[in-house]
C-alpha positions in Angstrom: -18.2 -11.8 1.9 -14.4 -11.9 2.0 -12.2 -9.0 3.2 -8.5 -9.0 2.3 -6.0 -6.8 4.1 -2.5 -6.2 3.0 -0.1 -4.5 5.4 2.9 -3.2 3.3 6.0 -1.7 4.9 7.8 0.7 2.5 11.3 2.3 2.5 11.4 5.7 0.8 15.1 6.4 0.2 14.7 9.7 -1.5 12.7 11.3 1.3 14.4 14.0 3.3 11.4 15.3 5.2 7.8 14.3 6.1 6.6 16.5 3.3 8.6 14.5 0.8 7.2 11.3 2.3 3.6 12.6 2.1 4.0 13.5 -1.6 5.2 10.0 -2.4 2.5 8.3 -0.4 -0.3 10.6 -1.7 0.7 9.5 -5.3 0.7 5.8 -4.3 -2.6 6.0 -2.5 -4.3 7.9 -5.4 -3.1 5.4 -8.0 -4.2 2.4 -6.0 -7.6 3.8 -5.2 -8.1 4.9 -8.8 -6.9 1.8 -10.5 -8.1 -0.9 -8.1 -10.8 0.9 -6.0 -8.9 -0.1 -2.8 -9.1 1.6 0.5 -5.6 2.7 1.4 -4.2 4.4 4.5 -1.0 5.0 6.2 -1.4 3.0 9.4 1.9 3.3 11.2 5.3 5.1 11.3 3.7 8.5 10.4 6.5 10.4 12.1 9.4 8.7 10.3 10.8 10.3 7.1 11.8 7.2 5.2 9.5 4.5 6.5 5.8 4.0 5.9 3.3 1.3 6.6 0.3 1.2 4.4 -2.9 -0.8 4.9 -4.9 -1.8 1.8 -8.3 -3.4 2.0 -10.4 -5.1 -0.6 -13.9 -6.6 -0.3 -15.4 -9.1 -2.6 -17.6 -12.2 -2.7 -14.6 -14.5 -3.7 -11.3 -15.0 -2.0 -9.5 -15.5 -5.3 -10.7 -12.1 -6.6 -9.5 -10.4 -3.4 -6.1 -12.1 -3.7 -5.8 -11.2 -7.3 -6.6 -7.5 -6.8 -4.2 -7.2 -3.8 -1.4 -8.9 -5.7 -1.8 -6.6 -8.6 -1.8 -3.6 -6.3 1.4 -4.9 -4.7 3.1 -5.3 -8.1 2.2 -1.7 -8.9 3.8 -0.5 -5.7 6.9 -2.7 -6.4 7.2 -1.1 -9.9 7.5 2.4 -8.5 11.1 3.6 -8.3 10.6 5.9 -5.4 9.8 3.1 -2.9 11.2 -0.2 -1.8 8.9 -2.8 -0.3 10.4 -4.1 2.9 7.7 -6.4 4.3 4.2 -7.6 3.3 1.5 -9.3 5.4 -1.7 -10.6 3.9 -4.8 -11.4 6.1 -8.3 -12.6 5.2 -11.1 -11.6 7.4 
């Protein structure tokens, strides 16, 4: 069993409040879970308006499959105009 974990730091330039930030993140989390069946959660910076850190986890029996799914998920996030990816960290457990 292979577990892949992506930690993604996002900058949300259009956010003027925590409510704005939650709306953007809710949409991102729903799309990632629906399309890739990933577990996604905001893991840090919950009290900042324009910064978010998401954790995404994927489990599979092959490391290459985990890597492929997480890379596709990251590309989906990068394609969204509401957010900018600041930093990414990949871990395999």
